[in-house]
mmCIF file of the N, C-alpha and C atoms, coordinates in Angstrom:
data_MODEL
# 
_entry.id   MODEL 
# 
loop_
_atom_site.group_PDB 
_atom_site.id 
_atom_site.type_symbol 
_atom_site.label_atom_id 
_atom_site.label_alt_id 
_atom_site.label_comp_id 
_atom_site.label_asym_id 
_atom_site.label_entity_id 
_atom_site.label_seq_id 
_atom_site.pdbx_PDB_ins_code 
_atom_site.Cartn_x 
_atom_site.Cartn_y 
_atom_site.Cartn_z 
_atom_site.occupancy 
_atom_site.B_iso_or_equiv 
_atom_site.pdbx_formal_charge 
_atom_site.auth_seq_id 
_atom_site.auth_comp_id 
_atom_site.auth_asym_id 
_atom_site.auth_atom_id 
_atom_site.pdbx_PDB_model_num 
ATOM 1   N N  . MET A 1 1  ? 23.464 -54.773 40.775 1.00 0.00 ? 1  MET A N  1 
ATOM 2   C CA . MET A 1 1  ? 22.066 -54.890 41.083 1.00 0.00 ? 1  MET A CA 1 
ATOM 3   C C  . MET A 1 1  ? 21.405 -53.541 40.792 1.00 0.00 ? 1  MET A C  1 
ATOM 4   N N  . ILE A 1 2  ? 20.250 -53.617 40.183 1.00 0.00 ? 2  ILE A N  1 
ATOM 5   C CA . ILE A 1 2  ? 19.466 -52.407 39.909 1.00 0.00 ? 2  ILE A CA 1 
ATOM 6   C C  . ILE A 1 2  ? 18.172 -52.505 40.698 1.00 0.00 ? 2  ILE A C  1 
ATOM 7   N N  . LEU A 1 3  ? 17.814 -51.418 41.335 1.00 0.00 ? 3  LEU A N  1 
ATOM 8   C CA . LEU A 1 3  ? 16.541 -51.311 42.035 1.00 0.00 ? 3  LEU A CA 1 
ATOM 9   C C  . LEU A 1 3  ? 15.662 -50.351 41.243 1.00 0.00 ? 3  LEU A C  1 
ATOM 10  N N  . TYR A 1 4  ? 14.626 -50.893 40.619 1.00 0.00 ? 4  TYR A N  1 
ATOM 11  C CA . TYR A 1 4  ? 13.642 -50.054 39.943 1.00 0.00 ? 4  TYR A CA 1 
ATOM 12  C C  . TYR A 1 4  ? 12.610 -49.643 40.983 1.00 0.00 ? 4  TYR A C  1 
ATOM 13  N N  . SER A 1 5  ? 12.424 -48.350 41.076 1.00 0.00 ? 5  SER A N  1 
ATOM 14  C CA . SER A 1 5  ? 11.665 -47.798 42.181 1.00 0.00 ? 5  SER A CA 1 
ATOM 15  C C  . SER A 1 5  ? 11.086 -46.456 41.768 1.00 0.00 ? 5  SER A C  1 
ATOM 16  N N  . ARG A 1 6  ? 10.548 -45.766 42.743 1.00 0.00 ? 6  ARG A N  1 
ATOM 17  C CA . ARG A 1 6  ? 10.147 -44.373 42.534 1.00 0.00 ? 6  ARG A CA 1 
ATOM 18  C C  . ARG A 1 6  ? 10.251 -43.682 43.885 1.00 0.00 ? 6  ARG A C  1 
ATOM 19  N N  . ASN A 1 7  ? 10.307 -42.381 43.839 1.00 0.00 ? 7  ASN A N  1 
ATOM 20  C CA . ASN A 1 7  ? 10.385 -41.610 45.076 1.00 0.00 ? 7  ASN A CA 1 
ATOM 21  C C  . ASN A 1 7  ? 9.073  -41.746 45.840 1.00 0.00 ? 7  ASN A C  1 
ATOM 22  N N  . ASP A 1 8  ? 9.163  -41.642 47.150 1.00 0.00 ? 8  ASP A N  1 
ATOM 23  C CA . ASP A 1 8  ? 7.997  -41.727 48.022 1.00 0.00 ? 8  ASP A CA 1 
ATOM 24  C C  . ASP A 1 8  ? 7.276  -43.062 47.909 1.00 0.00 ? 8  ASP A C  1 
ATOM 25  N N  . CYS A 1 9  ? 8.021  -44.130 47.844 1.00 0.00 ? 9  CYS A N  1 
ATOM 26  C CA . CYS A 1 9  ? 7.482  -45.490 47.790 1.00 0.00 ? 9  CYS A CA 1 
ATOM 27  C C  . CYS A 1 9  ? 7.951  -46.218 49.051 1.00 0.00 ? 9  CYS A C  1 
ATOM 28  N N  . PRO A 1 10 ? 7.067  -46.388 50.029 1.00 0.00 ? 10 PRO A N  1 
ATOM 29  C CA . PRO A 1 10 ? 7.474  -47.032 51.286 1.00 0.00 ? 10 PRO A CA 1 
ATOM 30  C C  . PRO A 1 10 ? 8.034  -48.446 51.106 1.00 0.00 ? 10 PRO A C  1 
ATOM 31  N N  . LEU A 1 11 ? 7.461  -49.235 50.223 1.00 0.00 ? 11 LEU A N  1 
ATOM 32  C CA . LEU A 1 11 ? 7.987  -50.582 49.993 1.00 0.00 ? 11 LEU A CA 1 
ATOM 33  C C  . LEU A 1 11 ? 9.397  -50.515 49.413 1.00 0.00 ? 11 LEU A C  1 
ATOM 34  N N  . CYS A 1 12 ? 9.598  -49.572 48.523 1.00 0.00 ? 12 CYS A N  1 
ATOM 35  C CA . CYS A 1 12 ? 10.921 -49.390 47.916 1.00 0.00 ? 12 CYS A CA 1 
ATOM 36  C C  . CYS A 1 12 ? 11.946 -48.991 48.977 1.00 0.00 ? 12 CYS A C  1 
ATOM 37  N N  . GLU A 1 13 ? 11.540 -48.146 49.880 1.00 0.00 ? 13 GLU A N  1 
ATOM 38  C CA . GLU A 1 13 ? 12.430 -47.735 50.968 1.00 0.00 ? 13 GLU A CA 1 
ATOM 39  C C  . GLU A 1 13 ? 12.787 -48.921 51.848 1.00 0.00 ? 13 GLU A C  1 
ATOM 40  N N  . ASP A 1 14 ? 11.834 -49.813 52.082 1.00 0.00 ? 14 ASP A N  1 
ATOM 41  C CA . ASP A 1 14 ? 12.120 -51.025 52.855 1.00 0.00 ? 14 ASP A CA 1 
ATOM 42  C C  . ASP A 1 14 ? 13.160 -51.893 52.160 1.00 0.00 ? 14 ASP A C  1 
ATOM 43  N N  . VAL A 1 15 ? 13.028 -52.012 50.852 1.00 0.00 ? 15 VAL A N  1 
ATOM 44  C CA . VAL A 1 15 ? 14.003 -52.804 50.089 1.00 0.00 ? 15 VAL A CA 1 
ATOM 45  C C  . VAL A 1 15 ? 15.381 -52.145 50.147 1.00 0.00 ? 15 VAL A C  1 
ATOM 46  N N  . GLU A 1 16 ? 15.418 -50.836 50.021 1.00 0.00 ? 16 GLU A N  1 
ATOM 47  C CA . GLU A 1 16 ? 16.701 -50.133 50.118 1.00 0.00 ? 16 GLU A CA 1 
ATOM 48  C C  . GLU A 1 16 ? 17.361 -50.376 51.472 1.00 0.00 ? 16 GLU A C  1 
ATOM 49  N N  . GLU A 1 17 ? 16.579 -50.345 52.525 1.00 0.00 ? 17 GLU A N  1 
ATOM 50  C CA . GLU A 1 17 ? 17.115 -50.619 53.863 1.00 0.00 ? 17 GLU A CA 1 
ATOM 51  C C  . GLU A 1 17 ? 17.700 -52.029 53.933 1.00 0.00 ? 17 GLU A C  1 
ATOM 52  N N  . SER A 1 18 ? 16.998 -52.986 53.362 1.00 0.00 ? 18 SER A N  1 
ATOM 53  C CA . SER A 1 18 ? 17.501 -54.365 53.356 1.00 0.00 ? 18 SER A CA 1 
ATOM 54  C C  . SER A 1 18 ? 18.786 -54.481 52.550 1.00 0.00 ? 18 SER A C  1 
ATOM 55  N N  . LEU A 1 19 ? 18.842 -53.823 51.407 1.00 0.00 ? 19 LEU A N  1 
ATOM 56  C CA . LEU A 1 19 ? 20.059 -53.845 50.600 1.00 0.00 ? 19 LEU A CA 1 
ATOM 57  C C  . LEU A 1 19 ? 21.243 -53.271 51.374 1.00 0.00 ? 19 LEU A C  1 
ATOM 58  N N  . LEU A 1 20 ? 21.011 -52.171 52.053 1.00 0.00 ? 20 LEU A N  1 
ATOM 59  C CA . LEU A 1 20 ? 22.075 -51.556 52.852 1.00 0.00 ? 20 LEU A CA 1 
ATOM 60  C C  . LEU A 1 20 ? 22.477 -52.460 54.010 1.00 0.00 ? 20 LEU A C  1 
ATOM 61  N N  . LYS A 1 21 ? 21.500 -53.020 54.673 1.00 0.00 ? 21 LYS A N  1 
ATOM 62  C CA . LYS A 1 21 ? 21.761 -53.917 55.811 1.00 0.00 ? 21 LYS A CA 1 
ATOM 63  C C  . LYS A 1 21 ? 22.605 -55.120 55.386 1.00 0.00 ? 21 LYS A C  1 
ATOM 64  N N  . LEU A 1 22 ? 22.306 -55.646 54.200 1.00 0.00 ? 22 LEU A N  1 
ATOM 65  C CA . LEU A 1 22 ? 23.026 -56.815 53.692 1.00 0.00 ? 22 LEU A CA 1 
ATOM 66  C C  . LEU A 1 22 ? 24.292 -56.441 52.926 1.00 0.00 ? 22 LEU A C  1 
ATOM 67  N N  . ASN A 1 23 ? 24.569 -55.138 52.862 1.00 0.00 ? 23 ASN A N  1 
ATOM 68  C CA . ASN A 1 23 ? 25.757 -54.635 52.172 1.00 0.00 ? 23 ASN A CA 1 
ATOM 69  C C  . ASN A 1 23 ? 25.788 -55.056 50.695 1.00 0.00 ? 23 ASN A C  1 
ATOM 70  N N  . ILE A 1 24 ? 24.639 -54.937 50.060 1.00 0.00 ? 24 ILE A N  1 
ATOM 71  C CA . ILE A 1 24 ? 24.512 -55.264 48.643 1.00 0.00 ? 24 ILE A CA 1 
ATOM 72  C C  . ILE A 1 24 ? 24.538 -53.957 47.859 1.00 0.00 ? 24 ILE A C  1 
ATOM 73  N N  . LYS A 1 25 ? 25.457 -53.868 46.942 1.00 0.00 ? 25 LYS A N  1 
ATOM 74  C CA . LYS A 1 25 ? 25.565 -52.660 46.125 1.00 0.00 ? 25 LYS A CA 1 
ATOM 75  C C  . LYS A 1 25 ? 24.465 -52.657 45.078 1.00 0.00 ? 25 LYS A C  1 
ATOM 76  N N  . TYR A 1 26 ? 23.907 -51.477 44.862 1.00 0.00 ? 26 TYR A N  1 
ATOM 77  C CA . TYR A 1 26 ? 22.810 -51.360 43.912 1.00 0.00 ? 26 TYR A CA 1 
ATOM 78  C C  . TYR A 1 26 ? 22.786 -49.965 43.313 1.00 0.00 ? 26 TYR A C  1 
ATOM 79  N N  . THR A 1 27 ? 22.085 -49.872 42.199 1.00 0.00 ? 27 THR A N  1 
ATOM 80  C CA . THR A 1 27 ? 21.845 -48.597 41.539 1.00 0.00 ? 27 THR A CA 1 
ATOM 81  C C  . THR A 1 27 ? 20.347 -48.344 41.586 1.00 0.00 ? 27 THR A C  1 
ATOM 82  N N  . PHE A 1 28 ? 19.974 -47.174 42.057 1.00 0.00 ? 28 PHE A N  1 
ATOM 83  C CA . PHE A 1 28 ? 18.570 -46.772 42.130 1.00 0.00 ? 28 PHE A CA 1 
ATOM 84  C C  . PHE A 1 28 ? 18.158 -46.189 40.791 1.00 0.00 ? 28 PHE A C  1 
ATOM 85  N N  . VAL A 1 29 ? 17.070 -46.693 40.219 1.00 0.00 ? 29 VAL A N  1 
ATOM 86  C CA . VAL A 1 29 ? 16.529 -46.146 38.980 1.00 0.00 ? 29 VAL A CA 1 
ATOM 87  C C  . VAL A 1 29 ? 15.082 -45.749 39.247 1.00 0.00 ? 29 VAL A C  1 
ATOM 88  N N  . ASP A 1 30 ? 14.816 -44.473 39.111 1.00 0.00 ? 30 ASP A N  1 
ATOM 89  C CA . ASP A 1 30 ? 13.468 -43.941 39.300 1.00 0.00 ? 30 ASP A CA 1 
ATOM 90  C C  . ASP A 1 30 ? 12.683 -44.178 38.011 1.00 0.00 ? 30 ASP A C  1 
ATOM 91  N N  . ILE A 1 31 ? 11.696 -45.055 38.077 1.00 0.00 ? 31 ILE A N  1 
ATOM 92  C CA . ILE A 1 31 ? 10.952 -45.396 36.865 1.00 0.00 ? 31 ILE A CA 1 
ATOM 93  C C  . ILE A 1 31 ? 10.207 -44.206 36.288 1.00 0.00 ? 31 ILE A C  1 
ATOM 94  N N  . ASP A 1 32 ? 9.918  -43.202 37.109 1.00 0.00 ? 32 ASP A N  1 
ATOM 95  C CA . ASP A 1 32 ? 9.170  -42.039 36.637 1.00 0.00 ? 32 ASP A CA 1 
ATOM 96  C C  . ASP A 1 32 ? 9.961  -41.164 35.666 1.00 0.00 ? 32 ASP A C  1 
ATOM 97  N N  . THR A 1 33 ? 11.232 -41.468 35.481 1.00 0.00 ? 33 THR A N  1 
ATOM 98  C CA . THR A 1 33 ? 12.049 -40.696 34.550 1.00 0.00 ? 33 THR A CA 1 
ATOM 99  C C  . THR A 1 33 ? 12.023 -41.262 33.137 1.00 0.00 ? 33 THR A C  1 
ATOM 100 N N  . ASP A 1 34 ? 11.324 -42.391 32.958 1.00 0.00 ? 34 ASP A N  1 
ATOM 101 C CA . ASP A 1 34 ? 11.305 -43.051 31.652 1.00 0.00 ? 34 ASP A CA 1 
ATOM 102 C C  . ASP A 1 34 ? 9.938  -43.700 31.443 1.00 0.00 ? 34 ASP A C  1 
ATOM 103 N N  . GLU A 1 35 ? 9.216  -43.246 30.455 1.00 0.00 ? 35 GLU A N  1 
ATOM 104 C CA . GLU A 1 35 ? 7.858  -43.742 30.214 1.00 0.00 ? 35 GLU A CA 1 
ATOM 105 C C  . GLU A 1 35 ? 7.820  -45.249 29.972 1.00 0.00 ? 35 GLU A C  1 
ATOM 106 N N  . LYS A 1 36 ? 8.836  -45.794 29.321 1.00 0.00 ? 36 LYS A N  1 
ATOM 107 C CA . LYS A 1 36 ? 8.878  -47.246 29.095 1.00 0.00 ? 36 LYS A CA 1 
ATOM 108 C C  . LYS A 1 36 ? 8.994  -48.005 30.409 1.00 0.00 ? 36 LYS A C  1 
ATOM 109 N N  . LEU A 1 37 ? 9.772  -47.472 31.334 1.00 0.00 ? 37 LEU A N  1 
ATOM 110 C CA . LEU A 1 37 ? 9.888  -48.110 32.642 1.00 0.00 ? 37 LEU A CA 1 
ATOM 111 C C  . LEU A 1 37 ? 8.585  -48.009 33.424 1.00 0.00 ? 37 LEU A C  1 
ATOM 112 N N  . VAL A 1 38 ? 7.914  -46.890 33.307 1.00 0.00 ? 38 VAL A N  1 
ATOM 113 C CA . VAL A 1 38 ? 6.619  -46.731 33.970 1.00 0.00 ? 38 VAL A CA 1 
ATOM 114 C C  . VAL A 1 38 ? 5.647  -47.781 33.430 1.00 0.00 ? 38 VAL A C  1 
ATOM 115 N N  . GLN A 1 39 ? 5.613  -47.936 32.132 1.00 0.00 ? 39 GLN A N  1 
ATOM 116 C CA . GLN A 1 39 ? 4.715  -48.925 31.532 1.00 0.00 ? 39 GLN A CA 1 
ATOM 117 C C  . GLN A 1 39 ? 5.057  -50.343 31.974 1.00 0.00 ? 39 GLN A C  1 
ATOM 118 N N  . LYS A 1 40 ? 6.337  -50.630 32.084 1.00 0.00 ? 40 LYS A N  1 
ATOM 119 C CA . LYS A 1 40 ? 6.770  -51.985 32.436 1.00 0.00 ? 40 LYS A CA 1 
ATOM 120 C C  . LYS A 1 40 ? 6.593  -52.300 33.918 1.00 0.00 ? 40 LYS A C  1 
ATOM 121 N N  . TYR A 1 41 ? 6.913  -51.344 34.798 1.00 0.00 ? 41 TYR A N  1 
ATOM 122 C CA . TYR A 1 41 ? 6.983  -51.624 36.231 1.00 0.00 ? 41 TYR A CA 1 
ATOM 123 C C  . TYR A 1 41 ? 5.967  -50.872 37.097 1.00 0.00 ? 41 TYR A C  1 
ATOM 124 N N  . HIS A 1 42 ? 5.107  -50.115 36.504 1.00 0.00 ? 42 HIS A N  1 
ATOM 125 C CA . HIS A 1 42 ? 4.215  -49.202 37.234 1.00 0.00 ? 42 HIS A CA 1 
ATOM 126 C C  . HIS A 1 42 ? 3.703  -49.744 38.573 1.00 0.00 ? 42 HIS A C  1 
ATOM 127 N N  . VAL A 1 43 ? 2.982  -50.833 38.566 1.00 0.00 ? 43 VAL A N  1 
ATOM 128 C CA . VAL A 1 43 ? 2.401  -51.358 39.813 1.00 0.00 ? 43 VAL A CA 1 
ATOM 129 C C  . VAL A 1 43 ? 3.223  -52.506 40.384 1.00 0.00 ? 43 VAL A C  1 
ATOM 130 N N  . ARG A 1 44 ? 4.372  -52.761 39.813 1.00 0.00 ? 44 ARG A N  1 
ATOM 131 C CA . ARG A 1 44 ? 5.177  -53.909 40.232 1.00 0.00 ? 44 ARG A CA 1 
ATOM 132 C C  . ARG A 1 44 ? 6.360  -53.534 41.117 1.00 0.00 ? 44 ARG A C  1 
ATOM 133 N N  . ILE A 1 45 ? 6.629  -52.267 41.273 1.00 0.00 ? 45 ILE A N  1 
ATOM 134 C CA . ILE A 1 45 ? 7.798  -51.872 42.057 1.00 0.00 ? 45 ILE A CA 1 
ATOM 135 C C  . ILE A 1 45 ? 7.571  -52.184 43.535 1.00 0.00 ? 45 ILE A C  1 
ATOM 136 N N  . PRO A 1 46 ? 8.627  -52.400 44.252 1.00 0.00 ? 46 PRO A N  1 
ATOM 137 C CA . PRO A 1 46 ? 10.033 -52.426 43.840 1.00 0.00 ? 46 PRO A CA 1 
ATOM 138 C C  . PRO A 1 46 ? 10.388 -53.706 43.090 1.00 0.00 ? 46 PRO A C  1 
ATOM 139 N N  . VAL A 1 47 ? 11.295 -53.541 42.148 1.00 0.00 ? 47 VAL A N  1 
ATOM 140 C CA . VAL A 1 47 ? 11.803 -54.656 41.348 1.00 0.00 ? 47 VAL A CA 1 
ATOM 141 C C  . VAL A 1 47 ? 13.320 -54.567 41.351 1.00 0.00 ? 47 VAL A C  1 
ATOM 142 N N  . LEU A 1 48 ? 13.943 -55.716 41.560 1.00 0.00 ? 48 LEU A N  1 
ATOM 143 C CA . LEU A 1 48 ? 15.402 -55.797 41.494 1.00 0.00 ? 48 LEU A CA 1 
ATOM 144 C C  . LEU A 1 48 ? 15.801 -56.595 40.261 1.00 0.00 ? 48 LEU A C  1 
ATOM 145 N N  . VAL A 1 49 ? 16.912 -56.175 39.663 1.00 0.00 ? 49 VAL A N  1 
ATOM 146 C CA . VAL A 1 49 ? 17.475 -56.903 38.522 1.00 0.00 ? 49 VAL A CA 1 
ATOM 147 C C  . VAL A 1 49 ? 18.932 -57.183 38.861 1.00 0.00 ? 49 VAL A C  1 
ATOM 148 N N  . ASN A 1 50 ? 19.310 -58.451 38.747 1.00 0.00 ? 50 ASN A N  1 
ATOM 149 C CA . ASN A 1 50 ? 20.686 -58.814 39.096 1.00 0.00 ? 50 ASN A CA 1 
ATOM 150 C C  . ASN A 1 50 ? 21.593 -58.782 37.872 1.00 0.00 ? 50 ASN A C  1 
ATOM 151 N N  . SER A 1 51 ? 22.805 -59.211 38.048 1.00 0.00 ? 51 SER A N  1 
ATOM 152 C CA . SER A 1 51 ? 23.817 -59.114 36.989 1.00 0.00 ? 51 SER A CA 1 
ATOM 153 C C  . SER A 1 51 ? 23.524 -60.002 35.781 1.00 0.00 ? 51 SER A C  1 
ATOM 154 N N  . ILE A 1 52 ? 22.695 -61.022 35.960 1.00 0.00 ? 52 ILE A N  1 
ATOM 155 C CA . ILE A 1 52 ? 22.344 -61.879 34.820 1.00 0.00 ? 52 ILE A CA 1 
ATOM 156 C C  . ILE A 1 52 ? 20.922 -61.585 34.323 1.00 0.00 ? 52 ILE A C  1 
ATOM 157 N N  . LYS A 1 53 ? 20.438 -60.399 34.668 1.00 0.00 ? 53 LYS A N  1 
ATOM 158 C CA . LYS A 1 53 ? 19.165 -59.861 34.152 1.00 0.00 ? 53 LYS A CA 1 
ATOM 159 C C  . LYS A 1 53 ? 17.917 -60.586 34.659 1.00 0.00 ? 53 LYS A C  1 
ATOM 160 N N  . GLN A 1 54 ? 18.059 -61.329 35.753 1.00 0.00 ? 54 GLN A N  1 
ATOM 161 C CA . GLN A 1 54 ? 16.875 -61.909 36.383 1.00 0.00 ? 54 GLN A CA 1 
ATOM 162 C C  . GLN A 1 54 ? 16.168 -60.813 37.171 1.00 0.00 ? 54 GLN A C  1 
ATOM 163 N N  . GLU A 1 55 ? 14.858 -60.923 37.270 1.00 0.00 ? 55 GLU A N  1 
ATOM 164 C CA . GLU A 1 55 ? 14.079 -59.933 38.012 1.00 0.00 ? 55 GLU A CA 1 
ATOM 165 C C  . GLU A 1 55 ? 13.481 -60.576 39.257 1.00 0.00 ? 55 GLU A C  1 
ATOM 166 N N  . LEU A 1 56 ? 13.493 -59.800 40.328 1.00 0.00 ? 56 LEU A N  1 
ATOM 167 C CA . LEU A 1 56 ? 12.906 -60.229 41.594 1.00 0.00 ? 56 LEU A CA 1 
ATOM 168 C C  . LEU A 1 56 ? 11.868 -59.189 41.986 1.00 0.00 ? 56 LEU A C  1 
ATOM 169 N N  . TYR A 1 57 ? 10.627 -59.653 42.119 1.00 0.00 ? 57 TYR A N  1 
ATOM 170 C CA . TYR A 1 57 ? 9.518  -58.752 42.401 1.00 0.00 ? 57 TYR A CA 1 
ATOM 171 C C  . TYR A 1 57 ? 9.096  -58.863 43.861 1.00 0.00 ? 57 TYR A C  1 
ATOM 172 N N  . TRP A 1 58 ? 8.672  -57.753 44.404 1.00 0.00 ? 58 TRP A N  1 
ATOM 173 C CA . TRP A 1 58 ? 8.134  -57.709 45.753 1.00 0.00 ? 58 TRP A CA 1 
ATOM 174 C C  . TRP A 1 58 ? 6.848  -58.519 45.780 1.00 0.00 ? 58 TRP A C  1 
ATOM 175 N N  . PRO A 1 59 ? 6.569  -59.278 46.814 1.00 0.00 ? 59 PRO A N  1 
ATOM 176 C CA . PRO A 1 59 ? 7.278  -59.381 48.092 1.00 0.00 ? 59 PRO A CA 1 
ATOM 177 C C  . PRO A 1 59 ? 8.353  -60.469 48.068 1.00 0.00 ? 59 PRO A C  1 
ATOM 178 N N  . PHE A 1 60 ? 9.392  -60.239 48.859 1.00 0.00 ? 60 PHE A N  1 
ATOM 179 C CA . PHE A 1 60 ? 10.444 -61.225 49.058 1.00 0.00 ? 60 PHE A CA 1 
ATOM 180 C C  . PHE A 1 60 ? 11.074 -61.010 50.423 1.00 0.00 ? 60 PHE A C  1 
ATOM 181 N N  . GLU A 1 61 ? 11.672 -62.073 50.942 1.00 0.00 ? 61 GLU A N  1 
ATOM 182 C CA . GLU A 1 61 ? 12.339 -62.044 52.237 1.00 0.00 ? 61 GLU A CA 1 
ATOM 183 C C  . GLU A 1 61 ? 13.811 -61.694 52.050 1.00 0.00 ? 61 GLU A C  1 
ATOM 184 N N  . GLU A 1 62 ? 14.455 -61.317 53.145 1.00 0.00 ? 62 GLU A N  1 
ATOM 185 C CA . GLU A 1 62 ? 15.879 -60.950 53.064 1.00 0.00 ? 62 GLU A CA 1 
ATOM 186 C C  . GLU A 1 62 ? 16.731 -62.100 52.545 1.00 0.00 ? 62 GLU A C  1 
ATOM 187 N N  . GLN A 1 63 ? 16.413 -63.327 52.921 1.00 0.00 ? 63 GLN A N  1 
ATOM 188 C CA . GLN A 1 63 ? 17.211 -64.461 52.439 1.00 0.00 ? 63 GLN A CA 1 
ATOM 189 C C  . GLN A 1 63 ? 17.081 -64.609 50.926 1.00 0.00 ? 63 GLN A C  1 
ATOM 190 N N  . GLU A 1 64 ? 15.885 -64.395 50.410 1.00 0.00 ? 64 GLU A N  1 
ATOM 191 C CA . GLU A 1 64 ? 15.696 -64.433 48.954 1.00 0.00 ? 64 GLU A CA 1 
ATOM 192 C C  . GLU A 1 64 ? 16.525 -63.343 48.283 1.00 0.00 ? 64 GLU A C  1 
ATOM 193 N N  . LEU A 1 65 ? 16.523 -62.184 48.883 1.00 0.00 ? 65 LEU A N  1 
ATOM 194 C CA . LEU A 1 65 ? 17.304 -61.062 48.369 1.00 0.00 ? 65 LEU A CA 1 
ATOM 195 C C  . LEU A 1 65 ? 18.797 -61.408 48.366 1.00 0.00 ? 65 LEU A C  1 
ATOM 196 N N  . LYS A 1 66 ? 19.241 -61.966 49.446 1.00 0.00 ? 66 LYS A N  1 
ATOM 197 C CA . LYS A 1 66 ? 20.650 -62.341 49.563 1.00 0.00 ? 66 LYS A CA 1 
ATOM 198 C C  . LYS A 1 66 ? 21.021 -63.382 48.496 1.00 0.00 ? 66 LYS A C  1 
ATOM 199 N N  . ASP A 1 67 ? 20.195 -64.400 48.350 1.00 0.00 ? 67 ASP A N  1 
ATOM 200 C CA . ASP A 1 67 ? 20.442 -65.433 47.341 1.00 0.00 ? 67 ASP A CA 1 
ATOM 201 C C  . ASP A 1 67 ? 20.408 -64.838 45.933 1.00 0.00 ? 67 ASP A C  1 
ATOM 202 N N  . PHE A 1 68 ? 19.448 -63.975 45.693 1.00 0.00 ? 68 PHE A N  1 
ATOM 203 C CA . PHE A 1 68 ? 19.292 -63.336 44.388 1.00 0.00 ? 68 PHE A CA 1 
ATOM 204 C C  . PHE A 1 68 ? 20.512 -62.497 44.028 1.00 0.00 ? 68 PHE A C  1 
ATOM 205 N N  . SER A 1 69 ? 21.077 -61.859 44.997 1.00 0.00 ? 69 SER A N  1 
ATOM 206 C CA . SER A 1 69 ? 22.241 -60.988 44.751 1.00 0.00 ? 69 SER A CA 1 
ATOM 207 C C  . SER A 1 69 ? 23.490 -61.777 44.400 1.00 0.00 ? 69 SER A C  1 
ATOM 208 N N  . GLN A 1 70 ? 23.508 -63.057 44.663 1.00 0.00 ? 70 GLN A N  1 
ATOM 209 C CA . GLN A 1 70 ? 24.660 -63.893 44.376 1.00 0.00 ? 70 GLN A CA 1 
ATOM 210 C C  . GLN A 1 70 ? 24.811 -64.153 42.875 1.00 0.00 ? 70 GLN A C  1 
ATOM 211 N N  . ASN A 1 71 ? 23.756 -63.899 42.123 1.00 0.00 ? 71 ASN A N  1 
ATOM 212 C CA . ASN A 1 71 ? 23.770 -64.166 40.663 1.00 0.00 ? 71 ASN A CA 1 
ATOM 213 C C  . ASN A 1 71 ? 24.188 -62.931 39.896 1.00 0.00 ? 71 ASN A C  1 
# 
């Protein structure tokens, strides 16, 4: 699972807390390190991408997150 995010993003921090709570492994990617990512996700973060390249955009509930992580 990849979490596209940026530093100092309260919504992103909430998602990280949920991922930790649900024991879902993820990789944090700061979109500000890549201009293409900024263009793609600028106002859409936090965004999760699962192993089959599906994207899950905020807002979502923990159950949605859990189901999404199964893919």
